[in-house]
FIKOLZA-1660 file (N, C-alpha, C; in steps of 0.1 Angstrom, whole numbers, plus 5000, padded with zeros to 4 digits):
% residues 122
   i   px   py   pz ch aa at
   1 3886 1300 8341  A  M  N
   1 3894 1296 8352  A  M CA
   1 3904 1285 8348  A  M  C
   2 3916 1286 8352  A  K  N
   2 3926 1276 8349  A  K CA
   2 3930 1268 8361  A  K  C
   3 3928 1255 8360  A  L  N
   3 3931 1246 8371  A  L CA
   3 3943 1238 8367  A  L  C
   4 3952 1236 8377  A  T  N
   4 3964 1228 8375  A  T CA
   4 3965 1216 8384  A  T  C
   5 3968 1205 8379  A  R  N
   5 3970 1193 8387  A  R CA
   5 3983 1193 8394  A  R  C
   6 3982 1191 8407  A  E  N
   6 3995 1191 8415  A  E CA
   6 3999 1177 8418  A  E  C
   7 3991 1167 8415  A  T  N
   7 3995 1153 8417  A  T CA
   7 4000 1148 8404  A  T  C
   8 4005 1136 8405  A  G  N
   8 4011 1129 8393  A  G CA
   8 4000 1123 8384  A  G  C
   9 3987 1125 8387  A  T  N
   9 3977 1119 8379  A  T CA
   9 3974 1128 8367  A  T  C
  10 3967 1122 8358  A  T  N
  10 3963 1129 8345  A  T CA
  10 3948 1132 8345  A  T  C
  11 3944 1144 8341  A  Y  N
  11 3930 1146 8338  A  Y CA
  11 3926 1136 8327  A  Y  C
  12 3914 1130 8329  A  L  N
  12 3908 1121 8319  A  L CA
  12 3894 1125 8317  A  L  C
  13 3890 1124 8305  A  I  N
  13 3876 1127 8301  A  I CA
  13 3868 1114 8303  A  I  C
  14 3858 1114 8312  A  R  N
  14 3851 1102 8315  A  R CA
  14 3839 1100 8306  A  R  C
  15 3834 1110 8300  A  G  N
  15 3823 1109 8291  A  G CA
  15 3819 1122 8285  A  G  C
  16 3811 1121 8274  A  W  N
  16 3805 1133 8267  A  W CA
  16 3791 1129 8264  A  W  C
  17 3783 1139 8265  A  E  N
  17 3769 1139 8261  A  E CA
  17 3766 1153 8256  A  E  C
  18 3756 1155 8247  A  P  N
  18 3754 1169 8242  A  P CA
  18 3753 1179 8253  A  P  C
  19 3763 1189 8253  A  G  N
  19 3763 1199 8263  A  G CA
  19 3770 1196 8276  A  G  C
  20 3775 1184 8278  A  V  N
  20 3782 1181 8291  A  V CA
  20 3794 1173 8288  A  V  C
  21 3805 1177 8294  A  I  N
  21 3818 1169 8293  A  I CA
  21 3821 1165 8307  A  I  C
  22 3823 1152 8309  A  H  N
  22 3826 1147 8323  A  H CA
  22 3841 1145 8324  A  H  C
  23 3847 1152 8333  A  I  N
  23 3862 1151 8335  A  I CA
  23 3863 1146 8350  A  I  C
  24 3870 1135 8351  A  D  N
  24 3871 1129 8365  A  D CA
  24 3857 1128 8371  A  D  C
  25 3855 1135 8382  A  E  N
  25 3841 1134 8389  A  E CA
  25 3833 1147 8386  A  E  C
  26 3838 1156 8378  A  E  N
  26 3831 1168 8376  A  E CA
  26 3824 1169 8362  A  E  C
  27 3814 1177 8361  A  H  N
  27 3806 1178 8349  A  H CA
  27 3807 1193 8344  A  H  C
  28 3811 1195 8332  A  F  N
  28 3813 1208 8326  A  F CA
  28 3803 1211 8315  A  F  C
  29 3796 1222 8315  A  T  N
  29 3787 1226 8304  A  T CA
  29 3793 1237 8296  A  T  C
  30 3805 1242 8299  A  S  N
  30 3812 1252 8291  A  S CA
  30 3821 1246 8281  A  S  C
  31 3825 1255 8272  A  H  N
  31 3836 1251 8263  A  H CA
  31 3849 1250 8271  A  H  C
  32 3858 1242 8268  A  L  N
  32 3870 1241 8277  A  L CA
  32 3882 1236 8269  A  L  C
  33 3893 1238 8276  A  I  N
  33 3906 1233 8271  A  I CA
  33 3912 1224 8281  A  I  C
  34 3917 1213 8277  A  I  N
  34 3923 1203 8286  A  I CA
  34 3936 1198 8282  A  I  C
  35 3945 1197 8291  A  A  N
  35 3958 1191 8289  A  A CA
  35 3959 1180 8300  A  A  C
  36 3970 1172 8300  A  A  N
  36 3971 1162 8310  A  A CA
  36 3971 1167 8324  A  A  C
  37 3976 1179 8326  A  D  N
  37 3978 1184 8340  A  D CA
  37 3971 1198 8342  A  D  C
  38 3964 1203 8331  A  Q  N
  38 3957 1216 8333  A  Q CA
  38 3944 1216 8326  A  Q  C
  39 3935 1224 8331  A  L  N
  39 3921 1225 8326  A  L CA
  39 3917 1240 8326  A  L  C
  40 3913 1245 8315  A  V  N
  40 3908 1258 8313  A  V CA
  40 3894 1258 8311  A  V  C
  41 3886 1262 8320  A  T  N
  41 3871 1260 8319  A  T CA
  41 3864 1273 8314  A  T  C
  42 3871 1283 8311  A  D  N
  42 3864 1296 8307  A  D CA
  42 3867 1300 8293  A  D  C
  43 3870 1290 8284  A  W  N
  43 3873 1293 8270  A  W CA
  43 3861 1298 8263  A  W  C
  44 3861 1308 8255  A  S  N
  44 3850 1313 8248  A  S CA
  44 3854 1314 8233  A  S  C
  45 3853 1303 8226  A  P  N
  45 3857 1303 8212  A  P CA
  45 3847 1310 8203  A  P  C
  46 3851 1316 8192  A  P  N
  46 3842 1322 8182  A  P CA
  46 3836 1310 8174  A  P  C
  47 3828 1314 8164  A  A  N
  47 3822 1304 8155  A  A CA
  47 3834 1296 8149  A  A  C
  48 3832 1283 8146  A  I  N
  48 3843 1275 8141  A  I CA
  48 3850 1281 8129  A  I  C
  49 3843 1287 8120  A  K  N
  49 3849 1293 8108  A  K CA
  49 3858 1305 8112  A  K  C
  50 3856 1311 8124  A  D  N
  50 3864 1322 8128  A  D CA
  50 3875 1319 8138  A  D  C
  51 3877 1306 8141  A  I  N
  51 3888 1302 8150  A  I CA
  51 3901 1305 8144  A  I  C
  52 3910 1311 8152  A  S  N
  52 3923 1316 8148  A  S CA
  52 3933 1313 8158  A  S  C
  53 3946 1316 8155  A  L  N
  53 3956 1315 8165  A  L CA
  53 3953 1323 8178  A  L  C
  54 3947 1335 8176  A  A  N
  54 3944 1343 8187  A  A CA
  54 3934 1336 8196  A  A  C
  55 3923 1331 8190  A  S  N
  55 3913 1324 8198  A  S CA
  55 3918 1311 8205  A  S  C
  56 3928 1305 8199  A  L  N
  56 3934 1293 8205  A  L CA
  56 3946 1296 8214  A  L  C
  57 3948 1309 8217  A  A  N
  57 3960 1313 8226  A  A CA
  57 3960 1305 8239  A  A  C
  58 3948 1304 8246  A  P  N
  58 3949 1296 8259  A  P CA
  58 3953 1282 8257  A  P  C
  59 3950 1275 8246  A  A  N
  59 3954 1262 8243  A  A CA
  59 3969 1262 8239  A  A  C
  60 3973 1271 8231  A  L  N
  60 3987 1272 8227  A  L CA
  60 3997 1275 8239  A  L  C
  61 3992 1282 8249  A  A  N
  61 4000 1285 8260  A  A CA
  61 4004 1272 8268  A  A  C
  62 3996 1262 8266  A  L  N
  62 3999 1249 8273  A  L CA
  62 4010 1241 8265  A  L  C
  63 4015 1246 8254  A  Q  N
  63 4026 1241 8246  A  Q CA
  63 4023 1227 8241  A  Q  C
  64 4013 1225 8233  A  P  N
  64 4010 1212 8228  A  P CA
  64 4019 1208 8216  A  P  C
  65 4021 1195 8215  A  G  N
  65 4027 1190 8203  A  G CA
  65 4016 1186 8193  A  G  C
  66 4005 1183 8199  A  I  N
  66 3993 1179 8191  A  I CA
  66 3981 1187 8197  A  I  C
  67 3974 1194 8189  A  L  N
  67 3962 1201 8193  A  L CA
  67 3950 1195 8187  A  L  C
  68 3941 1190 8195  A  L  N
  68 3928 1184 8191  A  L CA
  68 3918 1195 8192  A  L  C
  69 3911 1197 8181  A  L  N
  69 3900 1207 8181  A  L CA
  69 3887 1199 8180  A  L  C
  70 3879 1199 8191  A  G  N
  70 3866 1193 8190  A  G CA
  70 3856 1203 8187  A  G  C
  71 3849 1201 8176  A  T  N
  71 3840 1211 8170  A  T CA
  71 3825 1210 8173  A  T  C
  72 3822 1202 8183  A  G  N
  72 3808 1200 8187  A  G CA
  72 3804 1186 8183  A  G  C
  73 3791 1183 8182  A  P  N
  73 3786 1170 8179  A  P CA
  73 3789 1165 8165  A  P  C
  74 3793 1174 8156  A  A  N
  74 3796 1171 8142  A  A CA
  74 3809 1178 8138  A  A  C
  75 3816 1173 8129  A  V  N
  75 3829 1179 8124  A  V CA
  75 3825 1191 8116  A  V  C
  76 3832 1202 8119  A  S  N
  76 3831 1214 8112  A  S CA
  76 3845 1220 8111  A  S  C
  77 3849 1226 8100  A  F  N
  77 3863 1230 8098  A  F CA
  77 3865 1245 8098  A  F  C
  78 3876 1249 8105  A  P  N
  78 3880 1263 8105  A  P CA
  78 3887 1266 8092  A  P  C
  79 3892 1278 8091  A  D  N
  79 3899 1282 8080  A  D CA
  79 3911 1272 8077  A  D  C
  80 3913 1269 8064  A  A  N
  80 3923 1259 8061  A  A CA
  80 3937 1263 8064  A  A  C
  81 3939 1276 8065  A  D  N
  81 3953 1281 8068  A  D CA
  81 3957 1278 8083  A  D  C
  82 3948 1275 8091  A  L  N
  82 3951 1274 8106  A  L CA
  82 3961 1262 8108  A  L  C
  83 3959 1251 8101  A  A  N
  83 3968 1240 8103  A  A CA
  83 3982 1243 8099  A  A  C
  84 3983 1250 8088  A  G  N
  84 3996 1254 8083  A  G CA
  84 4003 1264 8093  A  G  C
  85 3996 1273 8098  A  L  N
  85 4001 1283 8108  A  L CA
  85 4006 1275 8120  A  L  C
  86 3999 1265 8125  A  L  N
  86 4003 1258 8136  A  L CA
  86 4015 1249 8133  A  L  C
  87 4015 1243 8121  A  A  N
  87 4026 1235 8117  A  A CA
  87 4040 1242 8117  A  A  C
  88 4039 1255 8114  A  I  N
  88 4051 1263 8114  A  I CA
  88 4058 1263 8128  A  I  C
  89 4050 1262 8138  A  D  N
  89 4055 1261 8152  A  D CA
  89 4056 1246 8157  A  D  C
  90 4055 1237 8148  A  G  N
  90 4057 1223 8151  A  G CA
  90 4045 1217 8158  A  G  C
  91 4033 1222 8157  A  I  N
  91 4021 1217 8163  A  I CA
  91 4012 1211 8153  A  I  C
  92 4008 1198 8156  A  G  N
  92 3999 1192 8147  A  G CA
  92 3985 1195 8151  A  G  C
  93 3976 1197 8141  A  L  N
  93 3962 1200 8144  A  L CA
  93 3954 1189 8139  A  L  C
  94 3945 1184 8147  A  E  N
  94 3935 1174 8144  A  E CA
  94 3921 1179 8147  A  E  C
  95 3913 1180 8137  A  I  N
  95 3899 1185 8138  A  I CA
  95 3890 1173 8137  A  I  C
  96 3881 1173 8147  A  M  N
  96 3871 1162 8148  A  M CA
  96 3859 1166 8156  A  M  C
  97 3849 1158 8156  A  A  N
  97 3837 1160 8165  A  A CA
  97 3842 1159 8180  A  A  C
  98 3836 1167 8188  A  T  N
  98 3840 1167 8202  A  T CA
  98 3840 1153 8209  A  T  C
  99 3830 1144 8206  A  P  N
  99 3831 1130 8212  A  P CA
  99 3844 1123 8208  A  P  C
 100 3848 1124 8195  A  A  N
 100 3860 1118 8191  A  A CA
 100 3872 1124 8197  A  A  C
 101 3872 1137 8198  A  A  N
 101 3883 1145 8204  A  A CA
 101 3885 1140 8218  A  A  C
 102 3874 1138 8226  A  C  N
 102 3875 1134 8240  A  C CA
 102 3882 1120 8240  A  C  C
 103 3878 1111 8232  A  R  N
 103 3884 1097 8232  A  R CA
 103 3899 1098 8228  A  R  C
 104 3902 1106 8218  A  T  N
 104 3915 1107 8213  A  T CA
 104 3924 1113 8224  A  T  C
 105 3919 1124 8230  A  F  N
 105 3927 1130 8241  A  F CA
 105 3931 1120 8252  A  F  C
 106 3922 1112 8256  A  N  N
 106 3925 1102 8266  A  N CA
 106 3936 1092 8262  A  N  C
 107 3935 1087 8250  A  V  N
 107 3945 1078 8245  A  V CA
 107 3959 1085 8245  A  V  C
 108 3960 1097 8239  A  L  N
 108 3973 1103 8238  A  L CA
 108 3978 1108 8252  A  L  C
 109 3969 1113 8260  A  A  N
 109 3974 1117 8274  A  A CA
 109 3979 1105 8282  A  A  C
 110 3972 1094 8281  A  V  N
 110 3977 1082 8289  A  V CA
 110 3991 1077 8283  A  V  C
 111 3993 1079 8270  A  E  N
 111 4006 1076 8264  A  E CA
 111 4017 1086 8268  A  E  C
 112 4013 1097 8274  A  G  N
 112 4023 1107 8278  A  G CA
 112 4026 1117 8266  A  G  C
 113 4018 1117 8256  A  R  N
 113 4020 1126 8245  A  R CA
 113 4017 1140 8249  A  R  C
 114 4023 1150 8243  A  P  N
 114 4020 1164 8246  A  P CA
 114 4008 1169 8239  A  P  C
 115 3996 1165 8244  A  V  N
 115 3983 1168 8237  A  V CA
 115 3975 1178 8245  A  V  C
 116 3969 1186 8238  A  V  N
 116 3959 1196 8244  A  V CA
 116 3947 1195 8235  A  V  C
 117 3935 1195 8242  A  A  N
 117 3922 1195 8234  A  A CA
 117 3915 1207 8237  A  A  C
 118 3910 1214 8227  A  A  N
 118 3902 1226 8228  A  A CA
 118 3888 1220 8223  A  A  C
 119 3879 1220 8233  A  L  N
 119 3866 1213 8231  A  L CA
 119 3854 1223 8231  A  L  C
 120 3847 1223 8220  A  I  N
 120 3835 1231 8219  A  I CA
 120 3824 1221 8224  A  I  C
 121 3817 1226 8234  A  N  N
 121 3807 1218 8241  A  N CA
 121 3793 1222 8238  A  N  C
 122 3786 1215 8229  A  Q  N
 122 3773 1219 8225  A  Q CA
 122 3764 1207 8227  A  Q  C
% end
């Protein structure tokens, strides 16, 4: 399900714990994609090693300048070609553990940067 903010406020991640991402006053146990003004709560990513442009399509539809990929409680890397494919379209890819991606998303979103985070929630 895709939710869109109609107010001038920004979605912010209030916390992370294994299996739960806290956004504003809601708690999500699913994998999700978040932008400053949109939230996709039904993202079903493949295994990290199989993440591709196709599996990131819901995140790319939000037109990020920076795409944060939160890979769960520990850093895990997708195919090395993924960053190059995104760079062709002018999108920077940062891969990190989901807790770090949550913190980074908040900083960049508050700064008004075009950031989208695809978060694997384990």
